[in-house]
C-alpha positions in Angstrom: 8.5 29.9 12.7 4.8 29.8 11.0 5.9 31.2 7.4 8.7 27.9 7.7 6.3 25.6 7.7 5.4 23.8 4.2 2.2 22.8 2.7 2.7 20.0 0.5 -1.0 19.6 -1.7 -1.8 16.8 -4.0 -0.5 18.2 -7.3 3.3 19.7 -5.3 3.9 15.7 -4.5 2.3 14.2 -7.3 4.7 16.2 -9.6 7.9 15.5 -8.1 7.6 12.6 -6.1 7.9 10.1 -8.9 7.1 6.5 -8.2 10.9 5.7 -8.6 11.8 7.9 -6.0 8.9 6.6 -3.5 9.5 2.8 -4.2 13.6 3.3 -3.4 13.2 5.4 -0.7 11.2 3.1 1.1 13.9 -0.2 0.0 16.6 2.5 1.6 15.0 2.7 4.7 14.4 -1.1 4.9 18.2 -1.5 4.2 19.1 0.9 6.3 17.6 -0.5 9.1 13.8 0.7 9.8 12.5 -2.1 11.8 8.7 -2.2 10.9 6.3 -3.2 13.9 8.4 -0.2 16.2 5.3 2.6 15.7 3.9 3.9 18.0 -0.1 2.7 18.5 -2.4 4.6 16.4 -4.7 6.8 18.5 -8.7 7.1 17.6 -10.7 9.4 19.4 -14.0 9.6 18.8 -15.5 13.5 18.0 -19.6 14.4 17.8 -19.2 14.6 14.0 -17.1 10.9 13.2 -13.4 9.8 14.4 -10.1 11.1 14.8 -7.1 9.0 13.9 -3.7 10.4 15.2 -0.5 7.8 13.7 2.2 9.0 14.4 5.9 7.2 13.3 9.8 7.7 13.8 12.5 6.4 11.0 16.1 7.6 12.5 15.7 11.5 13.1 12.6 11.0 10.4 9.6 12.3 12.6 6.0 13.0 11.3 2.2 12.4 12.1 -0.7 11.8 10.0 -3.8 13.1 11.2 -7.0 12.0 9.8 -10.9 12.4 10.1 -13.5 10.1 9.5 -17.0 11.5 8.7 -19.9 9.2 7.7 -22.2 11.8 7.0 -19.7 14.0 4.8 -21.2 11.7 1.9 -24.6 13.6 2.3 -22.8 16.5 2.4 -20.9 16.0 -1.2 -17.8 15.5 1.1 -14.8 13.2 1.0 -15.7 10.4 4.4 -11.7 10.6 4.6 -9.5 13.7 5.4 -6.2 14.4 6.9 -2.8 15.6 6.8 0.3 14.4 7.6 2.9 16.8 9.7 6.5 16.8 9.2 8.9 17.3 12.3 12.6 17.9 12.1 13.9 14.8 14.3 16.3 16.3 16.6 14.4 19.6 17.5 10.7 18.5 17.1 10.4 21.6 14.9 7.4 21.1 12.5 8.4 21.8 8.6 6.0 20.6 6.6 2.2 19.9 6.3 1.2 17.4 3.0 -2.4 16.2 2.4 -2.9 13.1 4.0 -5.0 11.2 0.9 -2.1 11.6 -1.9 0.3 10.5 0.5 -1.6 7.5 1.8 -1.6 6.7 -2.1 1.6 7.3 -2.8 3.2 5.1 -0.2 0.9 2.7 0.2 1.1 1.7 -3.9 4.9 1.9 -3.2 5.1 0.1 -0.3 3.2 -2.8 -2.5 5.9 -2.0 -5.9 8.5 -2.6 -3.2 7.4 -6.2 -2.1 6.9 -6.7 -6.1 10.5 -6.0 -6.8 11.6 -8.1 -4.5 9.5 -10.7 -4.7 8.1 -11.6 -8.1 10.0 -13.0 -10.5 11.9 -10.9 -13.1 9.7 -11.5 -16.2 6.4 -10.9 -14.7 4.8 -8.0 -16.9 1.1 -8.8 -16.7 -1.2 -7.2 -13.6 -4.8 -7.8 -12.4 -6.2 -5.0 -10.2 -9.3 -5.6 -8.2 -10.9 -2.4 -7.4 -11.7 1.0 -9.7 -11.0 3.5 -6.9 -7.6 5.9 -6.7 -5.7 2.6 -4.8 -6.3 0.4 -7.7 -4.7 3.2 -10.5 -2.2 3.7 -8.1 -0.9 0.6 -7.4 -1.2 -0.2 -11.4 1.0 2.7 -12.1 3.7 1.8 -9.0 4.0 -1.6 -10.4 4.4 -0.8 -13.5 7.5 1.4 -12.3 9.1 -2.1 -11.2 7.9 -4.4 -13.6 6.6 -2.9 -16.6 3.6 -4.2 -17.7 2.3 -5.1 -21.3 -1.3 -5.8 -20.0 -3.0 -4.8 -16.8 -6.9 -6.2 -16.3 -9.3 -4.3 -14.2 -11.9 -5.7 -12.2 -14.6 -4.1 -10.5 -17.9 -4.1 -9.1 -19.3 -0.8 -12.0 -19.2 -1.8 -15.7 -18.8 2.5 -15.8 -15.9 2.5 -13.1 -14.1 -0.4 -14.6 -14.7 2.0 -18.2 -13.4 5.2 -16.2 -10.2 3.4 -15.0 -9.5 1.4 -18.0 -9.6 4.6 -19.7 -7.3 6.2 -17.1 -4.6 3.9 -17.5 -4.7 3.5 -21.1 -4.0 7.1 -21.0 -1.1 6.5 -18.9 0.5 4.5 -21.9 -0.6 0.9 -20.1 -2.5 -1.2 -22.2 -6.0 -2.0 -20.0 -9.0 -4.0 -20.5 -11.9 -5.0 -18.4 -11.8 -8.6 -17.0 -13.5 -11.0 -14.7 -11.7 -12.6 -11.3 -11.1 -15.9 -13.5 -8.6 -13.8 -15.4 -6.0 -14.2 -12.2 -4.9 -17.5 -14.3 -3.6 -15.7 -17.3 -1.3 -12.4 -15.5 1.7 -12.6 -13.3 0.7 -10.1 -10.6 -2.7 -9.8 -8.8 -3.0 -6.3 -6.6 -6.3 -6.6 -4.5 -7.7 -2.9 -3.5 -11.2 -2.8 -2.6 -13.4 -2.6 0.3 -14.5 -6.8 0.5 -15.1 -9.1 3.1 -14.7 -12.5 1.4 -11.8 -13.4 -1.1 -12.1 -12.0 -4.5 -11.1 -14.9 -6.3 -10.0 -18.9 -6.3 -6.1 -19.3 -5.7 -6.5 -22.3 -7.1 -6.2 -20.4 -10.4 -3.2 -18.2 -10.0 0.0 -19.0 -12.0 2.5 -20.5 -10.0 4.6 -18.6 -9.0 2.1 -15.6 -9.3 3.1 -12.3 -7.2 -0.2 -10.7 -5.6 -0.5 -8.0 -3.0 -3.5 -7.2 -0.7 -3.8 -3.7 0.3 -7.5 -3.3 1.0 -8.8 -5.0 4.5 -7.2 -3.5 7.9 -9.8 -5.1 10.3 -9.5 -9.0 11.7 -12.7 -10.0 10.6 -12.8 -9.3 6.6 -10.2 -10.5 3.8 -9.3 -10.2 -0.3 -7.2 -13.7 -0.3 -8.6 -17.2 0.6 -6.8 -19.2 3.4 -5.3 -21.7 -0.1 -3.3 -18.7 -0.8 -1.9 -18.3 2.5 -1.5 -21.8 3.0 0.5 -22.3 -0.5 2.5 -18.9 -0.5 5.6 -17.1 0.6 3.8 -14.7 2.8 5.5 -11.3 3.5 3.9 -8.5 5.7 5.5 -5.2 6.8 5.6 -6.4 10.3 4.2 -9.3 12.1 2.4 -7.3 15.2 0.4 -5.3 12.8 -0.4 -8.3 10.8 -1.4 -10.2 13.5 -3.9 -7.8 15.1 -4.5 -6.2 11.8 -4.6 -8.4 9.0 -8.2 -10.6 8.5 -6.2 -12.5 5.6 -4.1 -13.8 7.5 -5.9 -14.3 10.9 -8.4 -15.6 9.7 -6.3 -18.8 7.9 -4.5 -19.1 11.4 -8.3 -19.9 12.3 -8.6 -22.3 9.6 -5.8 -24.0 10.7 -3.0 -22.8 8.9 0.4 -22.7 11.5 1.0 -18.9 12.6 4.9 -19.6 10.9 3.2 -20.5 7.9 1.1 -17.9 7.5 4.0 -15.3 7.7 7.1 -16.2 6.3 8.6 -12.8 6.8 8.5 -9.3 7.5 9.2 -6.8 4.9 12.6 -6.0 6.4 13.5 -9.5 6.5 12.5 -9.3 2.7 14.7 -6.2 2.0 18.2 -7.4 3.2 17.7 -10.6 1.7 17.0 -12.7 4.6 13.9 -14.4 2.7 14.1 -17.7 0.8 11.7 -17.7 -2.0 9.9 -21.0 -2.6 10.3 -21.8 -5.8 7.1 -23.2 -8.0 4.6 -21.4 -5.1 2.8 -18.2 -5.1 4.0 -14.9 -3.1 1.8 -12.8 -1.0 2.4 -9.4 0.5 -0.4 -8.4 2.8 -0.5 -4.8 4.0 -2.5 -3.3 6.7 -0.7 0.0 6.2 2.3 1.4 8.9 3.4 4.9 9.8 6.9 4.5 9.6 6.1 4.3 5.4 4.6 7.4 6.1 7.6 8.8 8.0 9.7 7.8 5.2 7.7 8.7 2.0 6.8 12.5 3.2 10.6 13.1 3.5 11.3 11.3 0.3 8.6 14.0 -0.6 10.5 16.8 0.5 13.9 16.1 -0.6 12.3 15.8 -4.1 10.4 19.3 -3.8 13.9 20.8 -2.3 15.6 19.7 -4.9 13.3 21.0 -7.2 13.7 24.1 -6.8 10.0 24.9 -5.2 9.4 26.8 -2.0 
């Protein structure tokens, strides 16, 4: 059996699974009936060196589990704080068929889910993006969003000048016109991607263009947020699922605590958005808040396996 298990590293995943393929796979899964929120709960296990997190998921005949380690002491060792793998199984037999680098899979699925939301929420003429953050998620979001809304401008906002300059250069190398900016530049763009570890709102949502689309992916804890209450109050708000948002999305939870009614704080989930059951309010901003769900890993992993098989890789 061991010989039949394929290992997919970062290079193989990035080389064979395009942004468009990943985005379309997630969209098609939702249209075909994938139900966000039915994912089994995550399991957290304390270990002497840190924590293990197990995230199982099932979408139709597709099954997988992501196993991630969190080791706070790794920074001093020159190692990543978070590492892991995603194990893909054959659904009917539960035979393991592949092991995939979890970091690259998570980057691809998170940004692809955001791009899916942008494609369905934003106005068709949206062509400018401001991204908060300078890490891998910020870069991935610019590239993924460019796949659904070709970008004429990317503005990068971060805490460290050197990191901002590095990301600007990287995006320029990918063919995207990019520059450094400030939080106030949200007034001059159509799209905003929040990809940070911020605990307080990153910008004043009153500055946004009337029909701007914002995606927020950086936080998944009840007490932290990247966007302010006023945005949640005014926007058409889409989440992966109501259950995960009400349990983990501080952007939503804190807005409700500030007095926003729950039915206003969450307008729809991803399934409702993908199947055309959401009426988007004209003249108002749109917000997609993501906390990450395992079914997205399963769908993205399956798309990667199909892409690699089609590419002839063994």
